[in-house]
N, CA, C, O and CB atoms as a CASP TS submission, in Angstrom:
PFRMAT TS
TARGET T0000
AUTHOR 0000-0000-0000
METHOD Language model
MODEL 1
PARENT N/A
ATOM      1  N   MET     1     -38.935 -10.645 -33.244  1.00  0.00           N
ATOM      2  CA  MET     1     -38.408 -10.221 -32.090  1.00  0.00           C
ATOM      3  C   MET     1     -37.202  -9.095 -32.083  1.00  0.00           C
ATOM      4  O   MET     1     -36.757  -8.508 -31.096  1.00  0.00           O
ATOM      5  CB  MET     1     -38.005 -11.399 -31.486  1.00  0.00           C
ATOM      6  N   HIS     2     -36.857  -8.978 -33.256  1.00  0.00           N
ATOM      7  CA  HIS     2     -35.647  -7.626 -33.188  1.00  0.00           C
ATOM      8  C   HIS     2     -36.564  -6.563 -33.690  1.00  0.00           C
ATOM      9  O   HIS     2     -37.456  -6.724 -34.523  1.00  0.00           O
ATOM     10  CB  HIS     2     -34.025  -7.751 -34.350  1.00  0.00           C
ATOM     11  N   ALA     3     -36.192  -5.303 -32.998  1.00  0.00           N
ATOM     12  CA  ALA     3     -36.902  -3.961 -33.327  1.00  0.00           C
ATOM     13  C   ALA     3     -36.812  -3.653 -34.927  1.00  0.00           C
ATOM     14  O   ALA     3     -37.786  -3.247 -35.561  1.00  0.00           O
ATOM     15  CB  ALA     3     -36.161  -2.686 -32.451  1.00  0.00           C
ATOM     16  N   LEU     4     -35.744  -3.854 -35.410  1.00  0.00           N
ATOM     17  CA  LEU     4     -35.401  -3.433 -36.647  1.00  0.00           C
ATOM     18  C   LEU     4     -35.758  -4.575 -37.673  1.00  0.00           C
ATOM     19  O   LEU     4     -35.733  -4.345 -38.882  1.00  0.00           O
ATOM     20  CB  LEU     4     -33.939  -3.039 -36.655  1.00  0.00           C
ATOM     21  N   GLY     5     -36.059  -5.692 -37.212  1.00  0.00           N
ATOM     22  CA  GLY     5     -36.177  -6.845 -37.912  1.00  0.00           C
ATOM     23  C   GLY     5     -34.829  -7.513 -38.517  1.00  0.00           C
ATOM     24  O   GLY     5     -34.897  -8.268 -39.487  1.00  0.00           O
ATOM     25  N   ARG     6     -33.837  -7.254 -38.011  1.00  0.00           N
ATOM     26  CA  ARG     6     -32.857  -7.955 -38.310  1.00  0.00           C
ATOM     27  C   ARG     6     -31.698  -7.975 -37.024  1.00  0.00           C
ATOM     28  O   ARG     6     -31.798  -7.162 -36.106  1.00  0.00           O
ATOM     29  CB  ARG     6     -32.398  -7.407 -39.636  1.00  0.00           C
ATOM     30  N   ILE     7     -30.625  -8.964 -37.066  1.00  0.00           N
ATOM     31  CA  ILE     7     -29.753  -8.931 -36.168  1.00  0.00           C
ATOM     32  C   ILE     7     -28.680  -8.098 -36.550  1.00  0.00           C
ATOM     33  O   ILE     7     -28.335  -7.971 -37.725  1.00  0.00           O
ATOM     34  CB  ILE     7     -29.395 -10.120 -35.853  1.00  0.00           C
ATOM     35  N   GLY     8     -28.054  -7.435 -35.451  1.00  0.00           N
ATOM     36  CA  GLY     8     -27.109  -6.354 -35.743  1.00  0.00           C
ATOM     37  C   GLY     8     -25.766  -7.102 -36.155  1.00  0.00           C
ATOM     38  O   GLY     8     -25.640  -8.244 -35.714  1.00  0.00           O
ATOM     39  N   THR     9     -24.792  -6.607 -36.919  1.00  0.00           N
ATOM     40  CA  THR     9     -23.634  -7.040 -37.454  1.00  0.00           C
ATOM     41  C   THR     9     -22.151  -6.032 -36.667  1.00  0.00           C
ATOM     42  O   THR     9     -22.224  -4.859 -36.302  1.00  0.00           O
ATOM     43  CB  THR     9     -23.893  -6.838 -39.238  1.00  0.00           C
ATOM     44  N   PRO    10     -21.141  -6.771 -36.600  1.00  0.00           N
ATOM     45  CA  PRO    10     -19.963  -6.082 -36.219  1.00  0.00           C
ATOM     46  C   PRO    10     -19.850  -4.818 -37.000  1.00  0.00           C
ATOM     47  O   PRO    10     -19.292  -3.846 -36.492  1.00  0.00           O
ATOM     48  CB  PRO    10     -18.762  -6.934 -36.402  1.00  0.00           C
ATOM     49  N   GLY    11     -20.370  -4.767 -38.267  1.00  0.00           N
ATOM     50  CA  GLY    11     -20.147  -3.263 -38.910  1.00  0.00           C
ATOM     51  C   GLY    11     -21.048  -2.421 -38.436  1.00  0.00           C
ATOM     52  O   GLY    11     -20.772  -1.227 -38.557  1.00  0.00           O
ATOM     53  N   ASP    12     -22.132  -2.729 -37.886  1.00  0.00           N
ATOM     54  CA  ASP    12     -23.213  -2.013 -37.287  1.00  0.00           C
ATOM     55  C   ASP    12     -22.424  -1.088 -35.981  1.00  0.00           C
ATOM     56  O   ASP    12     -22.504   0.127 -35.798  1.00  0.00           O
ATOM     57  CB  ASP    12     -24.474  -3.205 -36.741  1.00  0.00           C
ATOM     58  N   VAL    13     -21.690  -2.059 -35.209  1.00  0.00           N
ATOM     59  CA  VAL    13     -21.082  -1.357 -34.127  1.00  0.00           C
ATOM     60  C   VAL    13     -19.811  -0.643 -34.725  1.00  0.00           C
ATOM     61  O   VAL    13     -19.484   0.419 -34.197  1.00  0.00           O
ATOM     62  CB  VAL    13     -20.729  -2.356 -32.923  1.00  0.00           C
ATOM     63  N   ALA    14     -19.214  -1.028 -35.564  1.00  0.00           N
ATOM     64  CA  ALA    14     -17.902  -0.378 -36.146  1.00  0.00           C
ATOM     65  C   ALA    14     -18.388   0.994 -36.716  1.00  0.00           C
ATOM     66  O   ALA    14     -17.668   1.982 -36.566  1.00  0.00           O
ATOM     67  CB  ALA    14     -17.142  -1.351 -37.403  1.00  0.00           C
ATOM     68  N   ALA    15     -19.569   1.088 -37.355  1.00  0.00           N
ATOM     69  CA  ALA    15     -19.861   2.253 -37.796  1.00  0.00           C
ATOM     70  C   ALA    15     -20.020   3.382 -36.808  1.00  0.00           C
ATOM     71  O   ALA    15     -19.713   4.551 -37.042  1.00  0.00           O
ATOM     72  CB  ALA    15     -20.903   2.095 -38.496  1.00  0.00           C
ATOM     73  N   VAL    16     -20.597   2.861 -35.530  1.00  0.00           N
ATOM     74  CA  VAL    16     -20.592   3.990 -34.498  1.00  0.00           C
ATOM     75  C   VAL    16     -19.435   4.326 -34.058  1.00  0.00           C
ATOM     76  O   VAL    16     -19.174   5.526 -33.971  1.00  0.00           O
ATOM     77  CB  VAL    16     -21.303   3.755 -33.391  1.00  0.00           C
ATOM     78  N   ILE    17     -18.524   3.396 -33.697  1.00  0.00           N
ATOM     79  CA  ILE    17     -17.221   3.655 -33.285  1.00  0.00           C
ATOM     80  C   ILE    17     -16.348   4.581 -34.331  1.00  0.00           C
ATOM     81  O   ILE    17     -15.571   5.430 -33.893  1.00  0.00           O
ATOM     82  CB  ILE    17     -16.572   2.297 -33.058  1.00  0.00           C
ATOM     83  N   ALA    18     -16.520   4.371 -35.676  1.00  0.00           N
ATOM     84  CA  ALA    18     -15.880   5.174 -36.698  1.00  0.00           C
ATOM     85  C   ALA    18     -16.427   6.540 -36.411  1.00  0.00           C
ATOM     86  O   ALA    18     -15.666   7.501 -36.310  1.00  0.00           O
ATOM     87  CB  ALA    18     -16.167   4.674 -38.198  1.00  0.00           C
ATOM     88  N   PHE    19     -17.778   6.657 -36.272  1.00  0.00           N
ATOM     89  CA  PHE    19     -18.276   8.187 -36.236  1.00  0.00           C
ATOM     90  C   PHE    19     -17.786   8.850 -34.802  1.00  0.00           C
ATOM     91  O   PHE    19     -17.565  10.060 -34.755  1.00  0.00           O
ATOM     92  CB  PHE    19     -20.090   8.271 -36.360  1.00  0.00           C
ATOM     93  N   LEU    20     -17.635   8.074 -33.720  1.00  0.00           N
ATOM     94  CA  LEU    20     -17.086   8.630 -32.399  1.00  0.00           C
ATOM     95  C   LEU    20     -15.627   8.924 -32.474  1.00  0.00           C
ATOM     96  O   LEU    20     -15.056   9.767 -31.782  1.00  0.00           O
ATOM     97  CB  LEU    20     -17.312   7.639 -31.230  1.00  0.00           C
ATOM     98  N   LEU    21     -15.031   8.109 -33.431  1.00  0.00           N
ATOM     99  CA  LEU    21     -13.375   8.636 -33.439  1.00  0.00           C
ATOM    100  C   LEU    21     -13.252   9.801 -34.484  1.00  0.00           C
ATOM    101  O   LEU    21     -12.160  10.361 -34.567  1.00  0.00           O
ATOM    102  CB  LEU    21     -12.185   7.298 -33.965  1.00  0.00           C
ATOM    103  N   GLY    22     -14.285  10.209 -35.287  1.00  0.00           N
ATOM    104  CA  GLY    22     -14.065  11.102 -36.406  1.00  0.00           C
ATOM    105  C   GLY    22     -14.355  12.577 -35.859  1.00  0.00           C
ATOM    106  O   GLY    22     -14.840  12.752 -34.741  1.00  0.00           O
ATOM    107  N   ALA    23     -14.081  13.450 -36.577  1.00  0.00           N
ATOM    108  CA  ALA    23     -14.267  14.954 -36.435  1.00  0.00           C
ATOM    109  C   ALA    23     -15.723  15.380 -35.965  1.00  0.00           C
ATOM    110  O   ALA    23     -15.987  16.231 -35.115  1.00  0.00           O
ATOM    111  CB  ALA    23     -13.963  15.648 -37.838  1.00  0.00           C
ATOM    112  N   GLU    24     -16.626  14.593 -36.713  1.00  0.00           N
ATOM    113  CA  GLU    24     -17.991  15.107 -36.344  1.00  0.00           C
ATOM    114  C   GLU    24     -18.318  14.782 -34.862  1.00  0.00           C
ATOM    115  O   GLU    24     -19.212  15.422 -34.308  1.00  0.00           O
ATOM    116  CB  GLU    24     -19.104  14.466 -37.292  1.00  0.00           C
ATOM    117  N   ALA    25     -17.687  13.888 -34.244  1.00  0.00           N
ATOM    118  CA  ALA    25     -18.064  13.755 -32.885  1.00  0.00           C
ATOM    119  C   ALA    25     -17.173  14.491 -32.071  1.00  0.00           C
ATOM    120  O   ALA    25     -17.070  14.106 -30.906  1.00  0.00           O
ATOM    121  CB  ALA    25     -18.114  12.396 -32.460  1.00  0.00           C
ATOM    122  N   SER    26     -16.506  15.466 -32.432  1.00  0.00           N
ATOM    123  CA  SER    26     -15.474  16.224 -31.581  1.00  0.00           C
ATOM    124  C   SER    26     -16.131  16.809 -30.271  1.00  0.00           C
ATOM    125  O   SER    26     -15.491  16.889 -29.223  1.00  0.00           O
ATOM    126  CB  SER    26     -14.820  17.452 -32.447  1.00  0.00           C
ATOM    127  N   PHE    27     -17.538  17.241 -30.395  1.00  0.00           N
ATOM    128  CA  PHE    27     -18.031  17.843 -29.259  1.00  0.00           C
ATOM    129  C   PHE    27     -18.998  16.943 -28.361  1.00  0.00           C
ATOM    130  O   PHE    27     -19.788  17.428 -27.551  1.00  0.00           O
ATOM    131  CB  PHE    27     -18.698  19.055 -29.697  1.00  0.00           C
ATOM    132  N   VAL    28     -18.856  15.668 -28.583  1.00  0.00           N
ATOM    133  CA  VAL    28     -19.642  14.601 -27.871  1.00  0.00           C
ATOM    134  C   VAL    28     -18.902  14.232 -26.578  1.00  0.00           C
ATOM    135  O   VAL    28     -17.741  13.825 -26.584  1.00  0.00           O
ATOM    136  CB  VAL    28     -19.837  13.295 -28.794  1.00  0.00           C
ATOM    137  N   THR    29     -19.645  14.399 -25.457  1.00  0.00           N
ATOM    138  CA  THR    29     -18.860  14.270 -24.142  1.00  0.00           C
ATOM    139  C   THR    29     -19.885  13.358 -23.160  1.00  0.00           C
ATOM    140  O   THR    29     -21.091  13.597 -23.101  1.00  0.00           O
ATOM    141  CB  THR    29     -18.484  15.924 -23.431  1.00  0.00           C
ATOM    142  N   GLY    30     -19.318  12.425 -22.501  1.00  0.00           N
ATOM    143  CA  GLY    30     -20.016  11.766 -21.265  1.00  0.00           C
ATOM    144  C   GLY    30     -21.541  11.075 -22.036  1.00  0.00           C
ATOM    145  O   GLY    30     -22.563  11.179 -21.357  1.00  0.00           O
ATOM    146  N   ALA    31     -21.632  10.527 -23.148  1.00  0.00           N
ATOM    147  CA  ALA    31     -22.648  10.114 -23.803  1.00  0.00           C
ATOM    148  C   ALA    31     -22.607   8.537 -23.701  1.00  0.00           C
ATOM    149  O   ALA    31     -21.557   7.927 -23.903  1.00  0.00           O
ATOM    150  CB  ALA    31     -22.621  10.688 -25.173  1.00  0.00           C
ATOM    151  N   THR    32     -23.671   7.965 -23.411  1.00  0.00           N
ATOM    152  CA  THR    32     -24.048   6.499 -23.580  1.00  0.00           C
ATOM    153  C   THR    32     -24.519   6.242 -24.858  1.00  0.00           C
ATOM    154  O   THR    32     -25.591   6.761 -25.170  1.00  0.00           O
ATOM    155  CB  THR    32     -25.074   6.040 -22.639  1.00  0.00           C
ATOM    156  N   TRP    33     -23.853   5.448 -25.772  1.00  0.00           N
ATOM    157  CA  TRP    33     -24.460   5.205 -27.175  1.00  0.00           C
ATOM    158  C   TRP    33     -24.924   3.689 -27.041  1.00  0.00           C
ATOM    159  O   TRP    33     -24.095   2.801 -26.842  1.00  0.00           O
ATOM    160  CB  TRP    33     -23.296   5.459 -28.515  1.00  0.00           C
ATOM    161  N   LEU    34     -26.196   3.450 -27.149  1.00  0.00           N
ATOM    162  CA  LEU    34     -26.677   2.032 -27.404  1.00  0.00           C
ATOM    163  C   LEU    34     -26.660   1.594 -28.912  1.00  0.00           C
ATOM    164  O   LEU    34     -27.285   2.194 -29.787  1.00  0.00           O
ATOM    165  CB  LEU    34     -28.140   1.889 -26.870  1.00  0.00           C
ATOM    166  N   VAL    35     -25.858   0.453 -29.130  1.00  0.00           N
ATOM    167  CA  VAL    35     -26.059  -0.001 -30.539  1.00  0.00           C
ATOM    168  C   VAL    35     -26.763  -1.161 -30.373  1.00  0.00           C
ATOM    169  O   VAL    35     -26.082  -2.181 -30.269  1.00  0.00           O
ATOM    170  CB  VAL    35     -24.796  -0.228 -31.378  1.00  0.00           C
ATOM    171  N   ASP    36     -27.936  -1.266 -30.323  1.00  0.00           N
ATOM    172  CA  ASP    36     -28.829  -2.706 -30.031  1.00  0.00           C
ATOM    173  C   ASP    36     -30.111  -2.778 -30.971  1.00  0.00           C
ATOM    174  O   ASP    36     -31.051  -3.572 -30.927  1.00  0.00           O
ATOM    175  CB  ASP    36     -29.444  -2.779 -28.319  1.00  0.00           C
ATOM    176  N   GLY    37     -29.872  -1.707 -31.840  1.00  0.00           N
ATOM    177  CA  GLY    37     -30.808  -1.924 -33.031  1.00  0.00           C
ATOM    178  C   GLY    37     -32.505  -1.581 -32.465  1.00  0.00           C
ATOM    179  O   GLY    37     -33.480  -1.975 -33.104  1.00  0.00           O
ATOM    180  N   GLY    38     -32.611  -0.849 -31.271  1.00  0.00           N
ATOM    181  CA  GLY    38     -33.729  -0.632 -30.643  1.00  0.00           C
ATOM    182  C   GLY    38     -34.362  -1.838 -29.629  1.00  0.00           C
ATOM    183  O   GLY    38     -35.552  -1.890 -29.321  1.00  0.00           O
ATOM    184  N   MET    39     -33.469  -2.663 -29.236  1.00  0.00           N
ATOM    185  CA  MET    39     -33.833  -3.812 -28.518  1.00  0.00           C
ATOM    186  C   MET    39     -34.270  -3.379 -27.041  1.00  0.00           C
ATOM    187  O   MET    39     -35.052  -4.030 -26.348  1.00  0.00           O
ATOM    188  CB  MET    39     -32.634  -4.830 -28.525  1.00  0.00           C
ATOM    189  N   LEU    40     -33.726  -2.328 -26.706  1.00  0.00           N
ATOM    190  CA  LEU    40     -33.932  -2.069 -25.219  1.00  0.00           C
ATOM    191  C   LEU    40     -35.166  -1.094 -25.190  1.00  0.00           C
ATOM    192  O   LEU    40     -35.844  -1.031 -24.165  1.00  0.00           O
ATOM    193  CB  LEU    40     -32.542  -1.383 -24.459  1.00  0.00           C
ATOM    194  N   ALA    41     -35.486  -0.295 -26.346  1.00  0.00           N
ATOM    195  CA  ALA    41     -36.484   0.475 -26.288  1.00  0.00           C
ATOM    196  C   ALA    41     -37.956  -0.316 -26.702  1.00  0.00           C
ATOM    197  O   ALA    41     -39.067   0.200 -26.582  1.00  0.00           O
ATOM    198  CB  ALA    41     -36.096   1.630 -27.151  1.00  0.00           C
ATOM    199  N   SER    42     -37.725  -1.472 -27.134  1.00  0.00           N
ATOM    200  CA  SER    42     -38.956  -2.243 -27.412  1.00  0.00           C
ATOM    201  C   SER    42     -39.405  -3.100 -26.150  1.00  0.00           C
ATOM    202  O   SER    42     -40.178  -4.037 -26.349  1.00  0.00           O
ATOM    203  CB  SER    42     -38.706  -3.195 -28.665  1.00  0.00           C
ATOM    204  N   PHE    43     -39.008  -2.854 -25.000  1.00  0.00           N
ATOM    205  CA  PHE    43     -39.420  -3.613 -23.873  1.00  0.00           C
ATOM    206  C   PHE    43     -40.301  -2.615 -22.959  1.00  0.00           C
ATOM    207  O   PHE    43     -40.792  -3.016 -21.904  1.00  0.00           O
ATOM    208  CB  PHE    43     -38.118  -4.225 -23.099  1.00  0.00           C
TER
END
């Protein structure tokens, strides 16, 4: 049932948050980031 074959963890979400807080994401604006393991895309 899960697109990636596993249930997401708080660490999965934290990794995206850490990226967005870092310098690598300094040019990211107005984006929506889905951290759902591909669940929305599998419908």
